[in-house]
C-alpha positions as CSV (number, residue, x, y, z in Angstrom):
1,M,2.2,-5.7,-32.4
2,E,-1.5,-7.3,-31.5
3,S,0.3,-10.7,-30.2
4,E,2.9,-8.3,-28.0
5,L,0.1,-6.2,-26.6
6,A,-1.8,-9.5,-26.1
7,S,0.9,-11.1,-24.1
8,L,1.7,-7.6,-21.5
9,V,-2.0,-8.1,-20.8
10,R,-2.0,-11.5,-19.9
11,R,1.5,-11.1,-17.9
12,H,-0.8,-8.6,-15.9
13,G,-3.4,-10.9,-15.2
14,G,-5.6,-9.5,-17.9
15,E,-7.9,-11.7,-20.7
16,P,-6.8,-9.5,-24.0
17,V,-9.7,-9.2,-27.0
18,C,-8.4,-8.4,-30.1
19,A,-9.7,-6.4,-32.5
20,P,-7.6,-4.9,-35.6
21,A,-8.5,-1.2,-36.1
22,L,-5.9,0.0,-39.0
23,R,-4.2,-1.0,-41.7
24,E,-1.2,0.5,-43.4
25,V,-2.5,1.7,-47.2
26,E,0.7,2.4,-49.9
27,R,-0.5,5.5,-51.8
28,D,0.5,6.3,-55.1
29,C,3.1,9.1,-54.2
30,V,5.5,9.1,-57.2
31,D,5.1,12.6,-58.1
32,E,5.4,13.6,-54.2
33,A,8.3,11.8,-53.9
34,R,10.2,13.4,-57.0
35,R,9.6,16.7,-55.8
36,A,11.0,15.8,-52.6
37,I,13.7,14.4,-53.8
38,D,14.9,17.2,-56.0
39,A,13.7,19.6,-52.7
40,A,15.8,17.9,-50.5
41,D,19.0,17.7,-52.9
42,R,19.0,21.7,-52.8
43,S,21.4,23.7,-50.6
44,G,20.4,23.9,-47.2
45,A,17.5,21.5,-47.5
46,V,16.0,20.1,-43.8
47,V,14.4,16.8,-44.4
48,V,11.8,16.2,-41.9
49,L,10.9,12.7,-40.9
50,A,7.4,11.7,-38.9
51,T,7.6,8.1,-39.4
52,G,10.1,5.3,-40.4
53,V,7.7,3.3,-42.9
54,G,7.3,6.3,-44.5
55,L,11.0,6.8,-45.1
56,V,11.1,3.3,-46.1
57,R,8.6,3.9,-48.7
58,W,9.9,7.0,-49.8
59,L,13.1,5.3,-50.5
60,A,11.4,2.3,-52.4
61,V,9.6,4.5,-54.5
62,A,13.1,6.4,-55.0
63,D,14.6,3.4,-55.8
64,A,11.5,2.7,-58.6
65,L,12.6,6.2,-60.1
66,D,16.3,5.0,-60.3
67,R,16.5,7.8,-58.2
68,G,17.3,5.9,-54.9
69,R,21.3,7.0,-55.2
70,D,19.9,10.9,-55.4
71,L,17.8,10.5,-52.5
72,R,20.5,9.0,-50.3
73,A,23.2,11.5,-51.1
74,A,20.8,14.1,-50.6
75,L,20.1,13.0,-47.0
76,R,23.8,13.0,-46.5
77,R,23.9,16.4,-46.9
78,A,20.8,17.5,-45.5
79,T,19.7,18.2,-42.1
80,V,17.6,15.5,-40.9
81,V,15.2,15.6,-37.9
82,C,13.2,12.9,-36.6
83,R,10.2,12.8,-34.5
84,G,10.6,9.4,-33.0
85,P,12.9,6.5,-32.6
86,K,12.0,4.5,-36.1
87,P,13.1,6.9,-38.6
88,V,16.1,7.1,-36.8
89,A,16.6,3.0,-36.9
90,V,15.8,3.4,-40.7
91,L,18.4,5.9,-41.4
92,K,20.9,3.8,-39.1
93,R,20.2,0.9,-41.3
94,E,20.9,2.8,-44.4
95,G,24.0,4.2,-43.2
96,L,22.7,7.7,-42.4
97,T,22.3,9.9,-39.9
98,A,19.5,11.7,-37.9
99,H,21.0,15.3,-36.8
100,V,18.1,16.7,-35.1
101,R,16.0,14.2,-32.6
102,A,12.1,15.5,-31.2
103,E,12.5,14.6,-27.2
104,A,10.0,11.9,-25.9
105,P,6.8,11.6,-26.0
106,H,7.6,12.4,-29.7
107,T,4.2,14.5,-30.4
108,T,3.9,17.3,-32.9
109,K,4.9,20.0,-29.9
110,E,8.2,18.2,-29.2
111,L,8.8,18.1,-33.1
112,L,8.2,22.0,-33.6
113,A,10.7,22.5,-30.4
114,A,13.3,20.5,-31.8
115,L,13.1,22.4,-35.1
116,D,12.9,25.7,-33.1
117,D,17.0,26.2,-33.8
118,A,16.6,25.0,-37.5
119,D,17.2,28.2,-40.1
120,V,14.4,27.5,-42.3
121,R,13.3,31.1,-43.8
122,D,13.8,30.6,-47.3
123,R,14.8,26.9,-47.4
124,D,13.7,23.8,-48.8
125,V,11.6,21.8,-46.3
126,V,10.8,18.1,-47.3
127,F,8.1,16.4,-44.8
128,V,7.8,12.9,-44.8
129,H,4.0,12.2,-43.3
130,D,2.7,9.4,-41.6
131,G,-0.6,7.8,-42.4
132,G,-2.5,9.9,-40.4
133,A,-1.0,13.3,-42.9
134,S,-1.5,16.0,-40.5
135,G,-1.0,19.4,-41.6
136,A,0.1,21.0,-38.6
137,V,3.8,20.6,-38.9
138,P,3.9,21.9,-42.7
139,R,1.8,24.9,-41.7
140,A,4.3,25.7,-38.8
141,L,6.9,25.6,-41.5
142,A,5.6,27.8,-44.1
143,G,4.5,30.2,-41.4
144,R,8.2,30.2,-40.5
145,G,9.1,31.2,-44.2
146,A,10.2,27.8,-45.4
147,R,9.1,25.9,-48.3
148,V,7.4,22.8,-47.6
149,A,7.6,19.9,-50.1
150,E,5.2,17.1,-48.6
151,V,5.5,13.1,-49.4
152,Q,2.7,10.8,-47.7
153,P,3.8,7.4,-48.9
154,Y,1.1,5.6,-47.0
155,T,-2.5,5.8,-45.2
156,W,-4.1,4.8,-42.4
157,E,-7.4,2.9,-43.3
158,L,-10.1,0.9,-41.7
159,P,-9.4,-3.3,-42.0
160,E,-10.7,-4.5,-44.8
161,D,-13.0,-6.7,-42.2
162,V,-14.5,-4.4,-39.5
163,Q,-16.5,-7.1,-38.0
164,P,-14.0,-7.6,-34.8
165,L,-14.7,-3.8,-34.3
166,R,-18.4,-4.0,-34.5
167,D,-18.2,-7.0,-31.8
168,L,-16.0,-4.5,-29.7
169,V,-18.3,-1.5,-29.8
170,K,-21.3,-3.9,-28.9
171,A,-19.2,-5.4,-25.9
172,A,-18.5,-2.0,-24.6
173,I,-21.9,-1.2,-24.8
174,A,-23.1,-4.6,-23.2
175,G,-20.7,-3.7,-20.1
176,R,-18.6,-7.3,-21.3
177,L,-15.5,-4.6,-21.0
178,D,-13.3,-3.9,-18.2
179,A,-11.3,-2.0,-20.1
180,I,-9.9,-0.8,-23.6
181,A,-6.5,0.4,-24.7
182,F,-5.4,2.3,-27.6
183,T,-2.1,2.6,-29.1
184,T,-2.6,5.1,-31.8
185,Q,-5.2,7.6,-32.4
186,M,-6.5,6.5,-35.4
187,Q,-7.7,3.2,-33.6
188,A,-10.0,5.5,-31.6
189,R,-11.1,7.3,-34.2
190,H,-11.8,4.4,-36.5
191,L,-13.6,2.6,-33.6
192,F,-16.0,5.9,-33.3
193,D,-16.3,6.1,-37.0
194,V,-17.4,2.2,-36.9
195,A,-19.9,2.7,-33.9
196,N,-21.4,6.0,-36.0
197,E,-22.0,3.7,-39.1
198,M,-23.8,1.4,-36.7
199,G,-25.9,4.3,-35.1
200,D,-24.0,3.2,-31.7
201,R,-21.9,6.1,-31.4
202,G,-23.9,7.6,-28.2
203,A,-23.7,4.4,-26.7
204,L,-20.3,3.7,-27.1
205,T,-19.3,7.4,-25.7
206,L,-21.6,6.6,-22.7
207,A,-20.2,3.3,-22.1
208,L,-16.6,4.5,-22.1
209,R,-16.8,7.3,-20.1
210,S,-18.7,5.5,-17.2
211,G,-18.4,1.5,-17.4
212,V,-15.0,0.8,-19.3
213,V,-11.7,2.2,-18.0
214,V,-10.0,3.7,-21.0
215,A,-6.2,3.9,-21.7
216,A,-4.3,5.7,-24.2
217,V,-0.4,5.2,-24.8
218,G,0.6,9.0,-24.9
219,P,-0.7,12.7,-25.0
220,T,-1.6,12.6,-28.9
221,C,-3.8,9.5,-28.5
222,A,-5.2,11.0,-25.1
223,R,-5.7,14.4,-26.9
224,V,-7.9,12.8,-29.8
225,L,-9.9,10.4,-27.2
226,E,-11.0,14.1,-25.3
227,E,-11.8,15.0,-28.9
228,L,-14.1,12.4,-29.2
229,G,-15.7,12.9,-25.9
230,T,-14.0,10.3,-24.1
231,P,-10.9,11.5,-22.1
232,P,-9.0,8.2,-20.8
233,H,-8.5,7.1,-17.5
234,V,-4.8,6.4,-17.9
235,V,-2.1,8.1,-19.4
236,P,1.2,6.4,-18.9
237,E,3.9,8.9,-17.9
238,Q,6.4,6.5,-20.8
239,P,4.6,6.4,-24.0
240,K,5.2,3.0,-24.5
241,M,2.8,-0.2,-24.7
242,G,4.3,-1.5,-21.7
243,A,4.2,1.1,-19.4
244,M,0.5,1.9,-20.5
245,V,-0.4,-2.0,-19.6
246,V,1.1,-1.3,-15.9
247,A,-0.6,1.6,-15.6
248,L,-3.7,0.0,-16.7
249,A,-3.1,-3.1,-14.3
250,E,-2.8,-0.8,-11.6
251,R,-6.0,1.4,-12.2
252,I,-8.1,-1.8,-12.4
253,A,-6.5,-3.2,-9.4
254,G,-7.2,0.2,-7.2
255,L,-11.0,0.1,-8.5
256,R,-11.2,-3.2,-7.4
257,R,-9.9,-2.9,-4.0
258,A,-12.1,0.5,-3.7
């Protein structure tokens, strides 16, 4: 989404500095995928999809195991719960249906709320992770009495070339950035990991608390930034890139008028 975000920034009068902060890396999840297919195929199963990419990868692994037909049949019978619109779109392409959808802004809180009416006690529940692999939802489901089968088809790793992130750390510390915008919580974590490796974590934290306007696309990203010691100055009401850029532009314009 780099080119789209850069275009939005230019459209609102800014000059983008793009620094890739993560890459999707496929995991060897054959055993997990097989167990998850078996669980999804059992009577009364619930399948919870945190990600569209993860669903695509799970389907691909199932096809490679010659069990793609089994998985698609299981998804037709199971109660399918989606965290956001991306898995819904993947299901639609496959001719499948999402029965329950979490409300915006599609965080863990909304996903668990969407599952409140689902009877999971003594039932098989499959949870398909995104690249962050948070254990919050599986733990909550297990606490409700579910038999949880987890599959994590991919992870979010640092880019192979981290020099752009190093350059971004230096630019922030040197006061050459007016603002920095994060579209995922892993971007923030990776930026601070790189700064820590450089020995500049403290300086980066100070820069993002005092000299740089920090924007987070939504509440999950904002919460992680707070944990890292740099609460965002801008969080749009709608967790979308366009809304974030507009809110960021308004914030900077207000600071300049002041």
